[in-house]
VMD Tcl script that draws the C-alpha trace (Angstrom):
set ca {
  {-31.42 -8.02 -22.08}
  {-30.82 -11.50 -21.47}
  {-27.34 -11.10 -22.64}
  {-26.43 -7.56 -20.83}
  {-27.47 -9.92 -17.64}
  {-25.44 -12.81 -18.87}
  {-22.33 -10.56 -19.12}
  {-22.38 -8.68 -15.88}
  {-23.53 -11.39 -14.52}
  {-20.50 -13.32 -14.93}
  {-18.02 -10.19 -14.94}
  {-19.28 -9.44 -11.99}
  {-19.10 -11.70 -10.35}
  {-15.39 -13.28 -11.45}
  {-14.45 -9.78 -10.79}
  {-15.23 -9.76 -6.99}
  {-13.61 -13.38 -6.91}
  {-9.76 -12.36 -7.73}
  {-10.46 -9.08 -5.82}
  {-11.00 -11.10 -3.02}
  {-8.04 -12.77 -3.81}
  {-5.60 -9.78 -4.02}
  {-6.71 -7.98 -1.28}
  {-6.01 -11.41 0.59}
  {-3.49 -11.22 -0.42}
  {-2.07 -8.11 0.19}
  {-3.35 -7.38 3.43}
  {-2.42 -10.47 4.64}
  {1.36 -9.20 4.30}
  {0.36 -6.04 5.51}
  {-1.38 -7.60 8.43}
  {2.52 -10.24 9.36}
  {4.30 -7.05 9.70}
  {1.76 -5.94 11.85}
  {1.38 -8.82 13.69}
  {6.16 -8.86 14.31}
  {5.23 -5.19 15.34}
  {2.84 -5.93 17.57}
  {5.30 -9.60 19.14}
  {7.48 -6.85 20.15}
  {5.46 -5.57 22.14}
  {5.55 -1.90 19.71}
  {1.62 -2.26 19.08}
  {-1.36 -3.15 21.26}
  {-2.72 -6.45 19.38}
  {-6.28 -5.31 20.06}
  {-6.10 -2.39 17.38}
  {-4.57 -4.35 14.86}
  {-7.64 -5.38 13.01}
  {-8.97 -1.64 12.96}
  {-5.40 -0.66 11.92}
  {-6.31 -3.46 8.47}
  {-10.04 -2.26 8.76}
  {-8.84 1.36 7.80}
  {-5.99 0.44 5.27}
  {-8.56 -1.39 2.92}
  {-9.52 1.33 0.67}
  {-6.10 2.23 0.20}
  {-5.21 -1.07 -1.29}
  {-8.75 -1.12 -2.91}
  {-8.05 1.99 -5.02}
  {-5.29 -0.25 -6.84}
  {-6.65 -3.60 -6.49}
  {-10.52 -2.28 -7.76}
  {-9.03 -1.80 -11.20}
  {-7.43 -4.53 -11.71}
  {-9.82 -7.25 -10.67}
  {-12.14 -5.50 -13.11}
  {-9.56 -6.22 -15.72}
  {-8.93 -9.19 -14.74}
  {-12.57 -10.29 -14.21}
  {-12.93 -8.80 -17.72}
  {-10.04 -10.99 -19.16}
  {-11.47 -14.06 -18.36}
  {-14.87 -13.57 -19.12}
  {-14.29 -12.71 -22.73}
  {-11.20 -15.41 -23.21}
  {-14.03 -18.00 -22.17}
  {-16.69 -16.81 -24.14}
  {-13.84 -17.31 -27.53}
  {-13.26 -20.70 -25.74}
  {-16.66 -21.94 -25.36}
  {-17.58 -20.67 -28.82}
  {-20.12 -18.49 -27.25}
  {-18.43 -15.74 -29.23}
  {-19.26 -16.62 -32.17}
  {-22.69 -17.79 -32.08}
  {-22.95 -14.32 -30.81}
  {-21.27 -12.88 -33.97}
  {-23.22 -15.04 -36.31}
  {-26.62 -13.63 -34.51}
  {-25.52 -9.93 -35.84}
  {-23.64 -9.40 -32.12}
  {-20.20 -7.91 -32.64}
  {-17.42 -7.58 -29.73}
  {-17.43 -4.22 -29.67}
  {-21.31 -4.65 -29.26}
  {-20.80 -5.92 -26.27}
  {-18.13 -3.66 -24.66}
  {-21.28 -1.34 -25.13}
  {-23.36 -3.84 -23.49}
  {-21.11 -3.44 -20.34}
  {-20.85 0.30 -20.11}
  {-23.50 0.38 -17.55}
  {-21.52 -2.02 -14.93}
  {-18.25 -0.44 -16.33}
  {-19.94 3.59 -14.96}
  {-20.83 1.41 -11.60}
  {-17.05 0.20 -10.81}
  {-15.94 3.65 -11.96}
  {-18.17 5.39 -9.37}
  {-16.88 3.05 -6.38}
  {-13.16 3.61 -7.11}
  {-14.07 7.34 -7.46}
  {-15.44 7.34 -3.79}
  {-12.83 4.91 -2.56}
  {-10.18 7.37 -3.65}
  {-11.56 11.08 -3.12}
  {-13.20 9.51 0.05}
  {-12.10 6.36 1.28}
  {-9.02 6.49 1.42}
  {-8.03 10.05 2.43}
  {-10.83 8.79 5.89}
  {-9.02 5.84 6.08}
  {-5.96 7.13 6.28}
  {-6.63 9.60 8.72}
  {-8.20 7.11 11.29}
  {-5.49 5.07 10.71}
  {-2.75 8.34 11.65}
  {-4.61 9.11 14.41}
  {-4.90 5.33 16.18}
  {-1.35 5.01 15.42}
  {-0.67 8.49 16.80}
  {-3.15 7.80 19.89}
  {-1.68 4.57 20.72}
  {2.10 5.44 20.31}
  {4.88 3.40 19.07}
  {6.18 1.38 22.17}
  {9.86 1.83 22.35}
  {12.52 1.44 25.61}
  {11.04 -0.50 29.06}
  {7.66 -0.83 27.36}
  {9.28 -3.36 25.79}
  {10.03 -4.99 28.98}
  {9.43 -8.72 29.66}
  {11.27 -10.79 32.52}
  {14.18 -12.30 32.17}
  {14.73 -11.04 28.38}
  {16.87 -9.31 26.91}
  {15.45 -6.93 24.81}
  {16.73 -4.52 21.68}
  {15.34 -1.11 20.79}
  {17.14 0.73 18.56}
  {20.23 1.42 20.04}
  {19.15 0.34 23.66}
  {19.27 -3.34 25.11}
  {17.74 -3.81 28.45}
  {16.88 -6.70 31.04}
  {14.69 -7.00 33.77}
  {14.86 -9.76 36.65}
  {11.72 -8.71 37.71}
  {8.35 -6.53 36.69}
  {5.41 -5.36 38.88}
  {2.31 -6.11 37.37}
  {1.28 -2.81 36.66}
  {4.94 -2.26 34.88}
  {6.06 0.52 36.95}
  {8.49 -1.05 39.58}
  {11.29 -3.46 38.71}
  {14.08 -5.34 39.30}
  {17.74 -6.55 39.27}
  {18.61 -3.73 36.21}
  {20.59 -4.37 33.52}
  {21.11 -1.35 30.61}
  {23.16 -0.57 27.68}
  {22.98 1.65 24.80}
  {24.95 1.29 21.96}
  {26.75 4.83 21.22}
  {25.28 7.14 18.11}
  {28.44 8.75 17.27}
  {32.33 7.45 16.59}
  {34.58 8.11 19.23}
  {31.75 8.47 21.64}
  {31.77 5.57 24.44}
  {28.89 2.78 24.92}
  {27.02 3.33 28.72}
  {26.09 0.30 30.73}
  {24.08 0.60 33.90}
  {23.55 -2.03 36.16}
  {21.17 -1.16 39.08}
  {18.98 -3.00 42.46}
  {15.60 -1.20 41.74}
  {13.90 0.93 39.27}
  {10.48 2.96 38.89}
  {9.16 4.43 35.80}
  {8.17 7.78 36.42}
  {5.31 9.45 34.32}
  {6.08 13.24 33.51}
  {3.48 15.26 31.87}
  {4.16 16.21 27.43}
  {7.18 14.21 27.68}
  {6.92 11.27 25.33}
  {10.33 9.71 26.60}
  {10.71 6.78 28.93}
  {11.72 8.00 32.35}
  {12.95 5.67 34.62}
  {14.81 5.88 38.69}
  {17.22 3.99 38.91}
  {17.97 2.57 42.62}
  {21.83 1.41 44.49}
  {23.57 0.72 41.04}
  {27.15 1.48 38.58}
  {27.14 3.07 35.54}
  {30.07 2.37 33.36}
  {31.13 4.30 29.80}
  {33.22 1.53 27.92}
  {35.28 2.37 24.97}
  {34.68 -0.69 23.01}
  {37.93 -2.46 21.35}
  {40.29 -0.41 24.01}
  {40.85 -1.94 27.28}
  {39.81 2.25 28.46}
  {36.24 2.66 30.50}
  {34.89 5.20 33.51}
  {33.20 3.60 36.30}
  {30.75 5.02 39.23}
  {28.69 4.25 41.58}
  {25.55 5.79 42.31}
  {22.80 5.63 44.72}
  {19.73 7.36 42.53}
  {19.97 8.29 39.23}
  {16.95 9.27 36.68}
  {17.71 8.06 33.12}
  {15.58 9.26 30.21}
  {15.48 6.84 26.94}
  {13.77 8.68 23.86}
  {11.60 7.04 21.87}
  {12.91 5.23 18.84}
  {12.22 7.48 15.53}
  {13.04 4.35 13.43}
  {9.76 2.71 15.22}
  {7.04 5.02 14.16}
  {4.53 4.06 11.94}
  {5.16 5.84 8.20}
  {2.82 8.80 7.26}
  {1.34 10.38 4.50}
  {0.76 14.03 5.30}
  {-0.49 14.21 1.96}
  {-2.65 11.53 1.31}
  {-4.50 11.28 3.76}
  {-5.99 15.45 3.46}
  {-9.64 15.34 2.15}
  {-9.71 16.44 -1.67}
  {-11.11 20.02 -0.39}
  {-8.06 20.96 1.18}
  {-5.67 19.74 -1.66}
  {-8.16 21.63 -4.41}
  {-7.16 24.56 -2.34}
  {-3.89 24.14 -2.07}
  {-3.50 22.93 -5.69}
  {-0.56 25.35 -6.60}
  {1.22 23.13 -4.24}
  {3.17 20.41 -7.22}
  {2.81 17.62 -4.42}
  {-1.06 18.72 -3.46}
  {-1.13 18.88 -7.13}
  {0.10 15.67 -8.09}
  {-1.99 13.96 -5.55}
  {-5.12 15.70 -6.59}
  {-4.74 14.79 -10.60}
  {-4.22 10.85 -9.34}
  {-7.29 11.02 -7.21}
  {-9.51 12.46 -10.13}
  {-7.77 11.18 -13.33}
  {-6.92 7.38 -11.66}
  {-10.83 6.06 -11.59}
  {-10.82 6.54 -15.00}
  {-8.46 3.93 -15.44}
  {-11.31 1.21 -15.51}
  {-13.36 2.66 -18.34}
  {-9.11 1.92 -20.42}
  {-9.26 -1.19 -18.75}
  {-12.75 -2.12 -20.70}
  {-11.04 -1.51 -24.38}
  {-7.97 -3.38 -23.47}
  {-10.08 -6.49 -22.38}
  {-12.19 -6.13 -25.31}
  {-9.06 -5.54 -27.99}
  {-6.45 -7.86 -25.66}
  {-8.88 -11.14 -25.08}
  {-9.43 -12.48 -28.56}
  {-7.89 -15.84 -28.75}
  {-8.80 -19.15 -30.76}
  {-10.46 -21.85 -28.70}
  {-7.42 -24.57 -29.01}
  {-5.48 -21.77 -27.84}
  {-7.53 -21.44 -24.08}
  {-8.72 -17.88 -22.54}
  {-5.62 -18.44 -20.50}
  {-3.07 -17.27 -23.61}
  {-3.15 -13.55 -23.44}
  {-3.77 -12.96 -19.82}
  {-0.06 -12.69 -18.84}
  {0.48 -10.22 -21.40}
  {-2.16 -8.14 -21.07}
  {-1.55 -8.16 -17.18}
  {1.60 -6.57 -18.26}
  {0.14 -4.03 -20.51}
  {-2.43 -3.20 -18.11}
  {0.40 -2.38 -15.49}
  {1.83 -0.64 -17.83}
  {-0.47 1.93 -17.09}
  {-1.02 1.76 -13.44}
  {2.99 2.44 -13.44}
  {3.55 5.69 -15.64}
  {0.03 6.56 -13.66}
  {2.43 6.81 -10.86}
  {5.45 8.09 -12.71}
  {3.71 10.80 -13.69}
  {2.77 11.45 -10.39}
  {6.40 11.82 -9.20}
  {6.74 13.78 -12.41}
  {4.05 16.15 -11.42}
  {5.63 16.62 -7.85}
  {8.63 17.64 -8.72}
  {7.14 20.34 -11.09}
  {8.57 18.70 -13.81}
  {4.59 18.03 -15.21}
  {1.01 19.16 -15.05}
  {-1.67 17.67 -14.36}
  {-2.65 17.40 -17.66}
  {-0.04 14.42 -18.51}
  {-2.85 11.99 -16.20}
  {-5.42 12.58 -19.14}
  {-2.72 12.85 -21.84}
  {-1.74 8.97 -20.47}
  {-5.15 7.76 -20.67}
  {-5.79 8.91 -23.84}
  {-3.14 7.36 -25.10}
  {-3.97 3.99 -23.60}
  {-7.05 4.36 -25.34}
  {-6.09 4.90 -28.34}
  {-3.75 2.07 -28.27}
  {-6.41 -0.36 -27.58}
  {-8.52 1.42 -30.49}
  {-5.61 0.38 -32.50}
  {-5.52 -3.32 -31.28}
  {-9.13 -3.97 -31.60}
  {-9.07 -2.84 -35.58}
  {-5.63 -5.05 -35.69}
  {-7.51 -7.40 -38.02}
  {-9.32 -4.60 -40.46}
  {-5.70 -2.65 -40.21}
  {-3.55 -6.01 -41.08}
  {-4.73 -6.26 -44.20}
  {-4.31 -2.59 -45.52}
  {-0.93 -2.32 -44.21}
  {-0.46 -5.50 -46.06}
  {-1.23 -3.98 -49.28}
  {0.04 -1.03 -49.05}
  {3.71 -3.13 -48.60}
  {2.87 -5.21 -51.54}
  {1.94 -1.72 -53.47}
  {5.13 -0.02 -52.75}
  {7.23 -3.00 -53.47}
  {5.41 -3.47 -56.89}
}
mol new
graphics top color blue
foreach p $ca { graphics top sphere $p radius 0.5 }
foreach p [lrange $ca 0 end-1] q [lrange $ca 1 end] { graphics top cylinder $p $q radius 0.2 }
display resetview
């Protein structure tokens, strides 16, 4: 059908442009964050784009429904503004019939969203976790650059010279802030240092040669000093420098199903199963909220409609949190979707309902 091909072409092209733009904005911000981590030496720059690629499906799970909804709003709004909707209505084609023509395309978007949430996003998170675990967040002496003061967590480190293999350092200055009140800060000066690699030990271990170790109590004149010929220093990796972990979100859907009795697992399982149906609700809402007069412009109702659709996503997120705390069951997901679908139906029938409600009010008053 010509009308269907025309609508599908317009909606798909507009939605893809919006999705690409939103993806660029969201991933750009995350890429800047990782560039900052790499600039500090805590992440190999060569894996930055691999990390972004693995995180992309996770971001698309939220971007795709929003982009599809915006695409529908823009296309239907343009039909009203350019009088195309008036021509279609005069030909006997209502907006509800147009919505039915878009059902096959909506199902395609639904399948893509389901694939992203059930398989692609968990797979990407697992690959991301494996990549960052094997890479490991580098701290301590991994950060050292010649003739620069480097801070990592409670440590401040300086080396006058550094070998190419990063194992031998010269003219070392090391300062460690106390973790607890009342404990002394530690300052170490050494002529040379050699890094020691120990099996099954993620910490940084170095052997210092010919130096002095000071214990300093900040704010007081109290300190202690000790000279050494050889001293082994062990630095624990900075826990705060690790990437965030998403263990449940990275589980496969089959693993979630086996452990669905756990409330946290149930919340994630329901999220993956029911959130893709927000695509269908997006079609209902767009048809109901996109009606504008040619003088108003197609962007008049875009922002209010976006707030309504965003409230749907926020409501689903709130349900996920409540389920994880055992305050709700998984049935809450379809109930929220159904409530918004009913609201969309009421918005769509407002022109027919408004006169009837007005007549009922007048009858009550008389």
